[in-house]
DRENDO-1510 file (C-alpha; in Angstrom, 1 decimal, always signed):
<recs>
REC; n; res; u; v; w
REC; 1; MET; +0.9; +18.1; -10.7 .
REC; 2; ASN; +1.4; +14.3; -11.2 .
REC; 3; PRO; -1.8; +12.5; -11.8 .
REC; 4; ALA; -1.3; +10.6; -8.6 .
REC; 5; GLY; -0.7; +13.7; -6.7 .
REC; 6; SER; +2.5; +15.0; -4.9 .
REC; 7; LEU; +4.4; +14.5; -1.6 .
REC; 8; THR; +6.8; +16.6; -0.2 .
REC; 9; ILE; +8.7; +16.0; +3.2 .
REC; 10; ARG; +10.6; +18.6; +5.0 .
REC; 11; ALA; +13.1; +17.3; +7.5 .
REC; 12; ALA; +16.5; +18.1; +9.1 .
REC; 13; PHE; +19.5; +16.7; +11.1 .
REC; 14; ALA; +19.2; +18.1; +14.6 .
REC; 15; ASP; +20.6; +16.9; +17.8 .
REC; 16; GLY; +21.8; +13.4; +16.4 .
REC; 17; GLY; +18.5; +12.7; +14.9 .
REC; 18; VAL; +16.1; +13.4; +12.1 .
REC; 19; ARG; +13.6; +16.1; +12.8 .
REC; 20; VAL; +10.6; +15.8; +10.5 .
REC; 21; ASP; +9.0; +19.3; +10.3 .
REC; 22; ALA; +6.3; +18.7; +7.7 .
REC; 23; VAL; +4.8; +16.2; +5.5 .
REC; 24; VAL; +2.6; +17.7; +2.6 .
REC; 25; LEU; +0.5; +15.2; +0.6 .
REC; 26; GLU; -1.6; +16.6; -2.1 .
REC; 27; ARG; -4.0; +14.5; -4.2 .
REC; 28; PRO; -5.8; +15.6; -7.1 .
REC; 29; PRO; -9.7; +15.3; -6.5 .
REC; 30; LEU; -10.2; +12.9; -9.4 .
REC; 31; THR; -13.1; +11.0; -7.5 .
REC; 32; ARG; -15.1; +14.2; -7.9 .
REC; 33; LEU; -15.1; +13.3; -11.5 .
REC; 34; PHE; -17.6; +10.5; -10.6 .
REC; 35; VAL; -20.3; +12.5; -8.8 .
REC; 36; GLY; -23.4; +12.5; -11.1 .
REC; 37; GLN; -22.1; +10.0; -13.3 .
REC; 38; ASN; -23.6; +6.4; -14.1 .
REC; 39; ALA; -22.3; +4.3; -11.4 .
REC; 40; ASP; -21.2; +1.5; -13.5 .
REC; 41; ALA; -19.3; +3.5; -16.0 .
REC; 42; ALA; -17.5; +5.5; -13.0 .
REC; 43; VAL; -16.4; +2.3; -11.5 .
REC; 44; ARG; -15.1; +1.0; -14.7 .
REC; 45; LEU; -12.8; +4.2; -14.9 .
REC; 46; VAL; -11.1; +3.4; -11.6 .
REC; 47; PRO; -8.2; +1.2; -12.9 .
REC; 48; HIS; -7.5; +3.7; -15.5 .
REC; 49; LEU; -7.2; +6.6; -13.2 .
REC; 50; TYR; -5.4; +4.8; -10.5 .
REC; 51; ALA; -2.8; +2.7; -12.5 .
REC; 52; LEU; -0.9; +1.4; -9.4 .
REC; 53; CYS; -2.4; -1.7; -7.9 .
REC; 54; ALA; -4.8; -1.4; -10.8 .
REC; 55; GLU; -6.3; -4.9; -10.1 .
REC; 56; ALA; -7.0; -4.1; -6.6 .
REC; 57; GLN; -8.3; -0.8; -7.5 .
REC; 58; ARG; -10.6; -2.5; -10.0 .
REC; 59; LEU; -12.2; -5.2; -7.8 .
REC; 60; THR; -12.4; -3.1; -4.7 .
REC; 61; ALA; -14.4; -0.5; -6.6 .
REC; 62; GLN; -16.6; -3.2; -8.2 .
REC; 63; ALA; -17.2; -4.6; -4.7 .
REC; 64; ALA; -18.1; -1.3; -3.2 .
REC; 65; LEU; -20.7; -0.7; -5.8 .
REC; 66; ALA; -22.2; -4.3; -5.5 .
REC; 67; ALA; -22.5; -3.9; -1.8 .
REC; 68; ALA; -24.2; -0.4; -2.2 .
REC; 69; ASP; -26.8; -2.6; -4.4 .
REC; 70; GLY; -27.0; -5.2; -1.8 .
REC; 71; ARG; -25.1; -7.7; -3.7 .
REC; 72; THR; -21.8; -9.7; -3.3 .
REC; 73; LEU; -19.4; -9.3; -6.2 .
REC; 74; ALA; -18.7; -12.6; -8.0 .
REC; 75; ARG; -14.8; -13.0; -8.4 .
REC; 76; SER; -13.3; -15.5; -10.8 .
REC; 77; GLU; -10.4; -17.6; -10.2 .
REC; 78; LEU; -8.3; -15.3; -12.6 .
REC; 79; ASP; -9.3; -12.3; -10.5 .
REC; 80; GLU; -8.0; -14.0; -7.5 .
REC; 81; ARG; -4.8; -14.9; -9.2 .
REC; 82; LEU; -4.1; -11.5; -10.7 .
REC; 83; LEU; -4.7; -10.0; -7.1 .
REC; 84; TRP; -2.1; -12.2; -5.4 .
REC; 85; LEU; +0.3; -11.8; -8.3 .
REC; 86; GLU; +0.0; -7.9; -8.1 .
REC; 87; MET; +0.6; -8.1; -4.3 .
REC; 88; LEU; +3.7; -10.3; -4.9 .
REC; 89; HIS; +4.9; -7.8; -7.7 .
REC; 90; GLU; +4.7; -4.6; -5.4 .
REC; 91; ASN; +6.3; -6.3; -2.4 .
REC; 92; LEU; +9.2; -8.0; -4.4 .
REC; 93; TRP; +9.8; -4.9; -6.4 .
REC; 94; ARG; +10.7; -3.3; -2.8 .
REC; 95; LEU; +12.3; -6.3; -1.3 .
REC; 96; LEU; +14.5; -7.0; -4.2 .
REC; 97; LEU; +15.2; -3.6; -5.7 .
REC; 98; ASP; +15.0; -0.8; -3.0 .
REC; 99; TRP; +15.5; -2.6; +0.4 .
REC; 100; PRO; +18.9; -3.9; -0.6 .
REC; 101; VAL; +20.1; -0.6; -1.6 .
REC; 102; ALA; +19.0; +0.8; +1.6 .
REC; 103; CYS; +21.1; -2.0; +3.4 .
REC; 104; GLY; +24.2; -1.1; +1.1 .
REC; 105; LEU; +23.7; -4.1; -1.1 .
REC; 106; PRO; +23.2; -4.6; -4.6 .
REC; 107; PRO; +19.7; -5.1; -6.1 .
REC; 108; ALA; +18.5; -8.4; -7.5 .
REC; 109; ARG; +17.4; -6.8; -10.7 .
REC; 110; ASP; +17.9; -9.4; -13.2 .
REC; 111; ALA; +16.3; -12.1; -11.1 .
REC; 112; PHE; +13.1; -9.7; -10.5 .
REC; 113; VAL; +13.0; -8.9; -14.3 .
REC; 114; ALA; +12.8; -12.6; -15.3 .
REC; 115; TRP; +10.3; -13.4; -12.7 .
REC; 116; ARG; +8.2; -10.3; -14.2 .
REC; 117; SER; +8.3; -12.0; -17.5 .
REC; 118; ASP; +7.3; -15.5; -16.2 .
REC; 119; ARG; +4.8; -14.7; -13.5 .
REC; 120; LEU; +1.6; -14.7; -15.6 .
REC; 121; GLY; +2.5; -18.0; -17.5 .
REC; 122; VAL; +1.6; -21.5; -16.8 .
REC; 123; ASP; +4.4; -21.9; -14.4 .
REC; 124; GLY; +4.1; -18.6; -12.6 .
REC; 125; ALA; +3.6; -20.1; -9.2 .
REC; 126; ALA; +6.8; -22.3; -9.7 .
REC; 127; ALA; +8.8; -19.3; -10.9 .
REC; 128; THR; +7.5; -17.3; -7.8 .
REC; 129; ARG; +8.7; -20.1; -5.6 .
REC; 130; ARG; +12.2; -20.2; -7.3 .
REC; 131; LEU; +12.5; -16.5; -6.8 .
REC; 132; ILE; +11.7; -16.6; -3.2 .
REC; 133; ASP; +13.9; -19.6; -2.5 .
REC; 134; GLU; +17.0; -18.9; -4.6 .
REC; 135; THR; +17.1; -14.9; -4.6 .
REC; 136; LEU; +14.9; -13.5; -2.0 .
REC; 137; CYS; +15.7; -15.7; +1.2 .
REC; 138; PRO; +19.6; -15.2; +0.8 .
REC; 139; LEU; +19.0; -11.4; +0.2 .
REC; 140; VAL; +16.9; -11.3; +3.4 .
REC; 141; GLU; +19.6; -12.8; +5.5 .
REC; 142; LYS; +22.0; -10.2; +4.2 .
REC; 143; CYS; +19.7; -7.3; +4.8 .
REC; 144; ARG; +18.8; -8.6; +8.3 .
REC; 145; GLN; +22.5; -8.2; +9.2 .
REC; 146; THR; +22.3; -4.3; +8.6 .
REC; 147; LEU; +18.8; -3.5; +9.9 .
REC; 148; VAL; +18.4; -2.7; +13.4 .
REC; 149; ASP; +15.8; -5.2; +15.0 .
REC; 150; ARG; +14.3; -3.8; +18.1 .
REC; 151; GLY; +12.1; -7.0; +18.5 .
REC; 152; ILE; +9.0; -5.2; +17.5 .
REC; 153; ALA; +6.5; -7.9; +15.9 .
REC; 154; PRO; +5.3; -7.1; +12.3 .
REC; 155; THR; +1.5; -6.0; +12.3 .
REC; 156; TRP; -0.8; -6.1; +9.5 .
REC; 157; PRO; -3.8; -3.9; +8.8 .
REC; 158; ALA; -7.1; -5.9; +9.5 .
REC; 159; PRO; -10.0; -4.7; +7.0 .
REC; 160; ASP; -13.1; -3.3; +8.9 .
REC; 161; ALA; -15.7; -2.5; +6.2 .
REC; 162; GLY; -18.4; -2.2; +8.8 .
REC; 163; ALA; -16.5; +0.6; +10.7 .
REC; 164; TRP; -16.1; +2.4; +7.5 .
REC; 165; LEU; -19.7; +1.9; +6.3 .
REC; 166; SER; -20.9; +3.5; +9.7 .
REC; 167; TRP; -18.5; +6.6; +9.0 .
REC; 168; TRP; -19.6; +6.7; +5.4 .
REC; 169; ARG; -23.2; +6.8; +6.2 .
REC; 170; ALA; -22.8; +9.5; +8.7 .
REC; 171; ALA; -21.2; +11.8; +6.1 .
REC; 172; ASP; -19.8; +13.9; +8.9 .
REC; 173; ALA; -16.5; +15.6; +9.8 .
REC; 174; ALA; -15.2; +12.8; +12.1 .
REC; 175; PRO; -12.0; +11.4; +11.0 .
REC; 176; ALA; -12.0; +8.3; +8.7 .
REC; 177; PRO; -11.3; +5.2; +10.8 .
REC; 178; ARG; -7.8; +4.8; +9.4 .
REC; 179; PRO; -5.4; +1.7; +10.5 .
REC; 180; ALA; -2.5; +2.4; +12.8 .
REC; 181; PRO; +0.7; +2.9; +10.5 .
REC; 182; PRO; +3.8; +0.7; +11.2 .
REC; 183; GLU; +5.8; +1.2; +14.4 .
REC; 184; ASP; +9.2; +0.3; +13.5 .
REC; 185; ILE; +11.2; +0.2; +10.2 .
REC; 186; THR; +12.5; -3.5; +10.4 .
REC; 187; ALA; +9.3; -4.6; +11.5 .
REC; 188; ALA; +7.7; -3.0; +8.4 .
REC; 189; TRP; +10.3; -4.8; +6.3 .
REC; 190; LEU; +9.6; -8.1; +8.1 .
REC; 191; ALA; +5.9; -7.7; +7.4 .
REC; 192; ARG; +6.7; -7.4; +3.8 .
REC; 193; VAL; +8.8; -10.3; +3.7 .
REC; 194; ALA; +6.1; -12.4; +5.6 .
REC; 195; ASP; +3.5; -11.1; +3.1 .
REC; 196; VAL; +5.4; -12.5; +0.2 .
REC; 197; ALA; +5.6; -16.0; +1.8 .
REC; 198; ARG; +1.8; -15.9; +2.6 .
REC; 199; ALA; +0.8; -14.6; -0.8 .
REC; 200; ALA; +3.0; -17.3; -2.7 .
REC; 201; ALA; +1.4; -19.9; -0.7 .
REC; 202; ALA; -2.2; -18.6; -1.1 .
REC; 203; LEU; -1.4; -18.3; -4.9 .
REC; 204; GLU; -0.3; -22.0; -4.9 .
REC; 205; ALA; -3.3; -23.1; -3.1 .
REC; 206; GLY; -5.8; -21.0; -4.9 .
REC; 207; GLU; -7.0; -19.0; -1.9 .
REC; 208; PRO; -9.3; -16.0; -2.0 .
REC; 209; PHE; -7.8; -12.7; -1.9 .
REC; 210; PRO; -8.4; -10.7; +1.5 .
REC; 211; LEU; -11.0; -8.2; -0.1 .
REC; 212; VAL; -14.2; -7.4; +2.0 .
REC; 213; ALA; -17.3; -5.4; +1.6 .
REC; 214; ALA; -20.3; -4.1; +3.4 .
REC; 215; GLY; -23.2; -1.9; +2.5 .
REC; 216; GLY; -26.9; -1.7; +1.2 .
REC; 217; ASP; -29.5; +0.8; +0.4 .
REC; 218; GLY; -27.1; +2.7; -1.8 .
REC; 219; PHE; -24.2; +2.9; +0.5 .
REC; 220; GLY; -21.2; +0.6; -0.1 .
REC; 221; VAL; -17.7; +0.2; +1.2 .
REC; 222; ALA; -14.9; -2.3; +0.1 .
REC; 223; GLN; -11.3; -2.7; +1.4 .
REC; 224; SER; -8.6; -5.0; +0.1 .
REC; 225; VAL; -5.3; -5.7; +1.8 .
REC; 226; THR; -2.6; -4.6; -0.8 .
REC; 227; ALA; +1.1; -4.7; -0.5 .
REC; 228; ARG; +1.2; -1.0; +1.1 .
REC; 229; GLY; -1.8; -1.6; +3.4 .
REC; 230; LEU; -5.4; -1.1; +3.2 .
REC; 231; LEU; -7.1; +0.2; +0.1 .
REC; 232; THR; -10.7; +1.5; +0.7 .
REC; 233; HIS; -13.4; +2.4; -1.7 .
REC; 234; ALA; -16.6; +3.9; -0.5 .
REC; 235; ILE; -19.7; +4.7; -2.9 .
REC; 236; ALA; -23.1; +6.4; -2.4 .
REC; 237; VAL; -25.5; +5.8; -5.1 .
REC; 238; GLU; -28.9; +7.4; -5.9 .
REC; 239; GLN; -31.0; +6.3; -9.0 .
REC; 240; GLY; -28.1; +4.6; -10.5 .
REC; 241; ARG; -25.9; +7.6; -10.4 .
REC; 242; VAL; -23.0; +8.3; -7.9 .
REC; 243; LYS; -23.8; +10.8; -5.2 .
REC; 244; ARG; -20.4; +10.6; -3.3 .
REC; 245; TYR; -17.3; +8.7; -3.6 .
REC; 246; HIS; -14.4; +8.3; -1.6 .
REC; 247; LEU; -11.1; +6.4; -2.2 .
REC; 248; GLU; -8.5; +6.2; +0.3 .
REC; 249; ALA; -5.1; +4.4; -0.4 .
REC; 250; PRO; -2.5; +3.2; +2.3 .
REC; 251; THR; -0.4; +6.5; +1.5 .
REC; 252; ASP; -3.3; +8.6; +2.5 .
REC; 253; ALA; -3.2; +7.2; +5.9 .
REC; 254; CYS; +0.7; +6.8; +6.5 .
REC; 255; PHE; +1.4; +10.5; +5.0 .
REC; 256; ALA; -1.7; +12.4; +6.4 .
REC; 257; GLY; +0.6; +14.3; +8.5 .
REC; 258; ARG; +4.1; +14.1; +10.1 .
REC; 259; GLU; +3.3; +11.8; +12.8 .
REC; 260; ALA; +3.9; +8.4; +11.3 .
REC; 261; LEU; +7.3; +9.3; +9.8 .
REC; 262; ALA; +8.4; +11.0; +13.0 .
REC; 263; ALA; +7.4; +8.0; +15.1 .
REC; 264; LEU; +9.6; +5.8; +12.9 .
REC; 265; LEU; +12.6; +8.0; +13.4 .
REC; 266; ALA; +11.9; +9.1; +17.0 .
REC; 267; ARG; +14.6; +6.8; +18.7 .
REC; 268; ARG; +17.2; +6.6; +16.0 .
REC; 269; ARG; +20.5; +8.5; +16.4 .
REC; 270; PHE; +23.0; +9.3; +13.7 .
REC; 271; ASP; +26.8; +10.3; +13.8 .
REC; 272; ALA; +26.4; +12.6; +10.8 .
REC; 273; ALA; +23.9; +14.3; +8.7 .
REC; 274; ALA; +24.7; +11.9; +5.5 .
REC; 275; ALA; +23.7; +9.1; +7.8 .
REC; 276; ALA; +20.8; +10.7; +9.1 .
REC; 277; ARG; +19.5; +11.3; +5.6 .
REC; 278; ILE; +19.8; +7.6; +4.6 .
REC; 279; GLY; +17.8; +6.9; +7.7 .
REC; 280; LEU; +15.1; +9.2; +6.5 .
REC; 281; GLU; +14.9; +7.6; +3.3 .
REC; 282; THR; +14.7; +4.1; +4.9 .
REC; 283; ALA; +11.8; +5.3; +7.0 .
REC; 284; ILE; +10.1; +6.7; +4.0 .
REC; 285; LEU; +10.6; +3.3; +2.3 .
REC; 286; ALA; +9.1; +1.5; +5.3 .
REC; 287; LEU; +5.7; +3.6; +5.0 .
REC; 288; ASP; +6.3; +3.2; +1.1 .
REC; 289; PRO; +4.5; +6.0; -0.7 .
REC; 290; CYS; +2.6; +5.1; -3.8 .
REC; 291; LEU; +3.6; +8.4; -5.6 .
REC; 292; PRO; +6.8; +10.1; -6.2 .
REC; 293; TYR; +8.1; +12.4; -3.5 .
REC; 294; ALA; +10.5; +15.2; -2.7 .
REC; 295; VAL; +12.8; +15.7; +0.5 .
REC; 296; GLU; +13.5; +19.1; +1.5 .
REC; 297; TRP; +16.5; +18.6; +3.8 .
REC; 298; LYS; +18.5; +20.7; +6.0 .
REC; 299; ASP; +21.8; +19.9; +7.8 .
REC; 300; ALA; +20.6; +21.8; +10.9 .
</recs>
């Protein structure tokens, strides 16, 4: 199994639409490695085990541990900058490389690669603004012509570390307080476009990144708003060692079952199986899994 896990989607073309039969997400239990370990050492391992969105993983884990100790994590200006740039990178990757292809357009690969080289430099904010103005905005207008806009407003997940802390302290079998997944493919795309604008403005203004934490008495929860949604780390510490640890990425919520993917496709109709398969891939892109996936497709 891939260290990040595996995702299998079973679907079929049926009655002019896409029938999602199953979504199977399997994650290796990496956080079990932390149990019994020194809490500081365990948290330092996080960005090495979870390389995607490594900055968000690193600081969210640190914030959860700090909250468990009754402290507030001190974040530097560099931390804030790296978090915003990471969010921009993940969103721009999708908006410049993957969404154009989904809309039948060529990807803006060269512009994206050039920005990746410039983003960490002194003029990184200016390079970001040029990429948005000269490449992203024209591409967004072209994609808009092919996407079906149902007038559903984009929504953003709101961190609620307090609700998560109550769940974490209870340690029972109740479902975790997960945010609702996107309700519409085009709305999910528009939310990404808006996220880029917000992140670029925040980067230029030096604003703090949306990362919140709650805890005390050995229990800590922290959440950050990443490009894919809410990232949550929860830790329980006893005598300096990890007693329990839970990590939930946006993929864990969106692909916990078939419901979120099926909802995105419920009202969409297609003339042929090939078009339905493209529709399925676009819906998967809207939910944006953070690991490779396989589709088992039937032209039923």
